[in-house]
FIVEXZA-707119 format. One record per residue (C-alpha): x, y, z. Coordinates in pm, whole numbers, padded with zeros to 5 digits, always signed. Last residue first. Example, Ala and Ser with C-alpha at 12.3 -4.5 7.8 and 13.67 -1.06 7.14 Angstrom:
2
+01367-00106+00714+01230-00450+00780
This chain:
529
-02144-01604+00140-02436-01621-00094-02513-01952-00261-02370-02012-00606-02535-01998-00925-02517-01637-01017-02189-01569-00863-02042-01852-01082-02154-01700-01404-02036-01354-01281-01713-01474-01201-01654-01681-01519-01753-01351-01714-01515-01135-01533-01223-01372-01581-01305-01426-01950-01343-01046-02009-01009-00957-01828-00832-01231-02028-00975-01078-02350-00872-00738-02265-00504-00840-02176-00502-01025-02510-00619-00711-02711-00366-00491-02500-00080-00722-02615-00185-00770-02966-00238-00394-03079+00115-00290-03072+00191+00076-02987+00484+00241-03134+00755+00361-02871+00787+00734-02855+00982+00746-02537+00693+00881-02352+00456+00632-02533+00634+00352-02366+00391+00081-02465+00212-00124-02213+00328-00480-02217+00519-00484-01898+00205-00378-01714+00052-00714-01765+00271-00923-01563+00481-01241-01639+00715-01043-01855+00820-00853-01546+01018-01160-01424+01336-01069-01638+01469-00783-01425+01415-00908-01087+01720-00776-00907+01547-00634-00609+01525-00275-00757+01459-00427-01112+01129-00558-00977+01007-00241-00818+00931-00070-01130+00912-00306-01414+00704-00551-01231+00783-00857-01024+00706-00695-00685+00401-00503-00816+00241-00786-00990+00286-01006-00685+00125-00745-00454-00179-00691-00679-00236-01068-00717-00172-01124-00327-00431-00862-00244-00679-01003-00436-00601-01359-00354-00612-01289+00032-00945-01109-00007-01120-01353-00210-01015-01656+00008-01385-01749+00132-01517-01593-00190-01367-01841-00441-01550-01811-00755-01727-01475-00780-01503-01278-00526-01177-01432-00664-01288-01380-01021-01348-01018-00949-01006-00983-00781-00857-01124-01083-01051-00890-01301-00928-00608-01091-00553-00714-01190-00677-00722-01554-00833-00393-01536-00510-00246-01412-00324-00401-01741-00614-00263-01970-00583+00081-01820-00214+00119-01826-00215+00288-02164-00396+00573-02000-00093+00688-01821+00095+00713-02157-00191+00894-02318-00188+01147-02025+00180+01185-02060+00173+01242-02426-00097+01490-02417+00074+01701-02140+00418+01693-02302+00373+01841-02634+00151+02142-02590+00279+02208-02241+00636+02202-02318+00866+02091-02064+01083+02209-01775+00883+02316-01469+00525+02395-01623+00544+02097-01845+00628+01858-01550+00350+02007-01337+00086+01982-01624+00212+01618-01743+00204+01456-01395-00128+01635-01300-00298+01517-01624-00130+01159-01613-00263+01101-01257-00608+01240-01350-00635+01022-01641-00514+00728-01443-00786+00789-01192-01056+00822-01455-00977+00502-01617-00945+00322-01277-01290+00472-01188-01465+00376-01508-01352+00013-01443-01457+00009-01070-01774+00193-01129-01861-00066-01399-01780-00336-01164-01978-00210-00880-02303-00185-01097-02225-00518-01265-02235-00712-00927-02600-00590-00877-02702-00631-01237-02578-00996-01244-02721-01065-00906-03071-00985-01013-03263-00695-00874-03655-00692-00811-03589-00696-00433-03451-00976-00207-03121-00883-00377-03085-00586-00167-03145-00785+00157-02892-01040+00066-02632-00783-00050-02667-00617+00281-02586-00955+00468-02220-00820+00607-02042-01085+00385-02206-01010+00075-02167-00629+00089-01797-00681+00188-01746-00915-00104-01892-00651-00363-01660-00392-00185-01394-00629-00270-01439-00505-00631-01357-00145-00542-01065-00252-00345-00920-00442-00634-01032-00194-00891-00822+00075-00675-00510-00137-00646-00421-00112-01011-00398+00249-00957-00076+00219-00778+00094+00008-01031-00024+00239-01307+00083+00558-01123+00423+00437-01035+00457+00329-01386+00380+00671-01523+00625+00812-01275+00904+00581-01424+00790+00680-01766+00869+01050-01671+01197+00948-01511+01308+00753-01840+01187+01051-02045+01402+01284-01844+01700+01039-01853+01710+01040-02246+01854+00730-02362+01851+00819-02728+01667+00527-02852+01425+00549-02571+01472+00652-02213+01298+00364-02060+01530+00076-02099+01854+00261-02128+01774+00495-01856+01636+00210-01621+01934-00005-01692+02178+00288-01600+01995+00328-01286+02019-00045-01215+02392-00046-01295+02465+00246-01068+02672+00562-01136+02536+00937-01191+02584+01132-01492+02267+01018-01647+02055+01095-01349+02145+01463-01361+01879+01532-01640+01616+01403-01393+01665+01648-01114+01428+01893-01249+01160+01614-01249+01114+01657-00868+00790+01843-00912+00660+01555-01116+00711+01323-00803+00511+01557-00587+00248+01642-00829+00182+01292-00907+00157+01196-00525-00089+01473-00486-00296+01395-00767-00307+01034-00648-00435+01117-00297-00709+01344-00419-00816+01098-00692-00813+00808-00455-01025+00992-00194-01262+01081-00442-01289+00717-00559-01334+00584-00193-01618+00838-00126-01791+00773-00457-01813+00406-00417-02129+00341-00205-02334+00598-00394-02207+00496-00724-02301+00142-00663-02640+00227-00553-02664+00442-00873-02586+00127-01071-02790-00095-00869-03120+00098-00922-03295+00422-00884-03085+00550-00597-03122+00917-00651-03477+00927-00472-03317+00803-00150-03551+00972+00118-03470+01102+00449-03126+01221+00344-02835+01071+00525-02696+01148+00865-02343+01161+00912-02224+00941+01195-02095+01124+01492-01735+01029+01572-01723+00853+01895-01821+00519+01765-02123+00289+01841-02115-00082+01866-02107-00093+02243-02187+00226+02382-01902+00477+02448-01718+00610+02744-01521+00302+02858-01372+00254+02503-01262+00618+02499-01044+00585+02793-00914+00257+02632-00833+00437+02309-00664+00740+02495-00429+00517+02699-00349+00340+02389-00257+00661+02201-00037+00764+02502+00128+00436+02518+00203+00434+02145+00351+00768+02175+00569+00665+02462+00678+00343+02295+00768+00554+01974+00950+00787+02182+01129+00516+02374+01261+00370+02039+01403+00714+01972+01626+00654+02273+01815+00390+02077+01981+00660+01845+02215+00408+01663+02503+00629+01567+02494+00473+01208+02419+00111+01107+02061+00185+01224+01982+00556+01232+01701+00565+01486+01586+00868+01272+01423+00621+01002+01196+00464+01292+01093+00812+01408+01015+00909+01045+00736+00636+01042+00562+00819+01325+00600+01149+01131+00641+01479+01280+01029+01423+01330+01064+01381+00973+00922+01719+00893+01146+01890+01135+01441+01735+00930+01372+01977+00643+01652+01852+00405+01382+01876+00113+01402+01511+00035+01432+01397+00370+01141+01605+00496+00926+01519+00190+00961+01161+00236+00866+01161+00607+00573+01389+00542+00471+01148+00258+00523+00835+00476+00326+00971+00768+00045+01092+00545+00002+00744+00404-00012+00574+00752-00247+00836+00902-00466+00765+00590-00445+00406+00636-00549+00409+00998-00832+00648+00932-00950+00447+00609-00937+00136+00820-01156+00277+01086-01408+00399+00838-01432+00063+00672-01450-00107+01029-01754+00093+01094-01852+00322+01401-01533+00513+01388-01354+00673+01686-01294+00371+01895-01144+00174+01623-00934+00470+01516-00781+00473+01860-00680+00115+01834-00563+00158+01490-00341+00418+01600-00207+00212+01894-00118-00079+01618+00038+00196+01433+00286+00277+01706+00354-00102+01772+00416-00169+01415+00661+00111+01366+00865-00003+01672+00888-00341+01555+01057-00238+01233+01271+00006+01431+01384-00283+01673+01494-00488+01341+01691-00195+01225+01865-00149+01574+01942-00528+01599+02099-00505+01257+02291-00202+01346+02435-00384+01635+02500-00708+01456+02708-00564+01152+02611-00752+00845+02725-01103+00778+02434-01237+00610+02327-01430+00935+02329-01091+01112+02067-00945+00841+01854-01257+00867+01851-01241+01240+01764-00857+01226+01480-00945+01000+01352-01235+01221+01352-01019+01539+01191-00728+01352+00903-00948+01200+00855-01131+01536+00821-00793+01714+00569-00686+01465+00377-00998+01480+00374-00987+01865+00282-00625+01872-00019-00696+01625-00104-01002+01849-00098-00824+02168-00304-00536+02032-00567-00793+01884-00585-00958+02239-00595-00627+02433-00880-00512+02216-01076-00842+02265-01002-00825+02650-01123-00483+02707-01489-00552+02791-01388-00880+02999-01492-01211+02882-01688-01469+03092-01967-01472+02820-02194-01214+02700-01901-01023+02596-01841-01292+02330-02159-01248+02177-02126-00862+02167-01805-00892+01988-01954-01137+01736-02214-00855+01611-02051-00793+01285-01954-00437+01375-01794-00540+01696-01593-00777+01519-01482-00534+01246-01414-00278+01511-01178-00505+01699-01026-00802+01546-00998-00664+01177-00915-00327+01308-00624-00440+01522-00483-00694+01253-00520-00443+00945-00323-00154+01141-00047-00388+01262+00006-00517+00909+00016-00173+00777+00274-00063+01026+00492-00378+00965+00472-00303+00602+00549+00067+00625+00860-00020+00833+00962-00272+00608+00927-00026+00311+01161+00224+00492+01323+00299+00153+01472-00052+00153+01784+00080-00056+01864+00285+00263+01837-00012+00490+02081-00208+00221+02318+00099+00227+02328+00114+00574+02400-00265+00615+02659-00284+00317+02841+00012+00462+02865+00375+00320+02764+00535+00666+02471+00751+00761+02300+00749+00443+02034+01030+00430+01680+00906+00415+01543+00607+00218+01354+00733-00075+01346+01107-00002+01724+01141-00014+01721+00953-00346+01483+01194-00503+01669+01487-00346+01988+01381-00503+02327+01496-00393+02368+01276-00072+02260+00965-00257+02539+01013-00518+02783+01050-00235+02666+00716-00103+02681+00566-00438+03060+00653-00457+03125+00533-00102+02942+00185-00190+03143+00149-00524+03472+00206-00345+03384-00045-00072+03349-00309-00317+03069-00527-00424+02798-00271-00515+02558-00431-00758+02546-00794-00635+02631-00740-00274+02396-00463-00242+02114-00667-00392+02161-00959-00164+02157-00724+00125+01835-00584-00003+01680-00937-00052+01728-00996+00316+01503-00706+00416+01258-00771+00154+01245-01151+00249+01215-01065+00636+00927-00831+00535+00742-01070+00304+00788-01357+00545+00639-01146+00842+00322-01041+00628+00280-01415+00499+00346-01590+00831+00066-01370+01006-00179-01408+00710-00210-01769+00713-00241-01843+01088-00452-01532+01121-00746-01709+01262-00551-01930+01495-00346-01618+01617-00669-01414+01706-00829-01727+01870-00517-01767+02088-00528-01414+02180-00912-01444+02271-00808-01718+02516-00537-01515+02678-00749-01216+02704-01028-01392+02877-01061-01156+03153-00912-00815+03060
């Protein structure tokens, strides 16, 4: 462990922007839920009525689990939907992998170990940084809740559950960093475990199968039951799981060569006859990501469309936000089923907008790793090289929205709809989000081409901002009017028979072309990263 303290200071310095950003988002989200509850449910009677609505609705139960007590703190924790736990876990995964496997893959890890640095010091520093950031987020979130007048014991339990989620997934990331040989694969393992944990927890709460919640590491934070009976001992379960995972990770670290992973690397073909140019190479690099996205998106669409049977009951349940959703998305007749379908389509749109961001950032990864420099030393220009990845990103976004819309329309039609009528309109409605998703990807392209040093931060911030102020999440946190500043707001609601208007998508496509063109021109002239 020699040198752990020094490396910890290096990690904190390198993350001096991302650390505060992650923590601030978690704290603001937690405090924003309190403001939301105060605004829309100002009386104990309104809180009790809404708690009864949640208990009878599987969609709501899946969102944040059962409500333990109709208090302001409990309702705010439920309204958060476990998002602070998810964000803390995501933060921990990104920190640990970035400062372990990514450093080892780049060769910087080997240079450090050539000095007076112990073999396990880099991993220990990354884990301490992730655990400290998770703890800080939990403490500040609990402090914000107490400052808002919420019951202190439940607030401390809620903050501890946030920290526990970060600790568990920091250990998951440490194990993934030992298994995989590349940071990309390690990140994929960590995010997959995180996504499956959230989905299993959601299904367990939505269906009343509590044993599923116990199988999810994120579910353990929910089972702490802040503002209820406070099961403090479940924090020990998270700590024990993290300890076991860390012990396995450190055991693996002593048994492998530096730079290698324990999972065998799949050998490629002896020749690359199919790689005839930049487009085929981009497809070869991007097809795994696209296949994973298509599978995950189809599963999400099937789950939410499968719950469409509860949509007719939404109109009979109180809540100003719920009423606003139905009035805004249900068309002239205020049909709750159409409103629910459009909410699913919105979810698909905002989710798919992340794909072109990730696909574009692959350009940045190729550039920073040096592989782009080697590829561009051949008879291939920068524009053709970048265009291959951008075409895959655009067509992939189109295909993902088509898959999501088809699965949603098919499942909904088989349950309560009409296949001949509903399947085409849902697919068309989903495809209507393509220009907006392309614009989010164009922002990432502009960042990669013009501002490569901060491209990752700008790309993620753009997608996150669009989601936060958008028509789906914005109303839940009281930002009804802010959606006019993001592109998905201008997608016509085909589900509710809204008439398409040509001007908004044309403007969005023009902005996409301008941002992409500026990025390519700058990429052609600047030095590689």
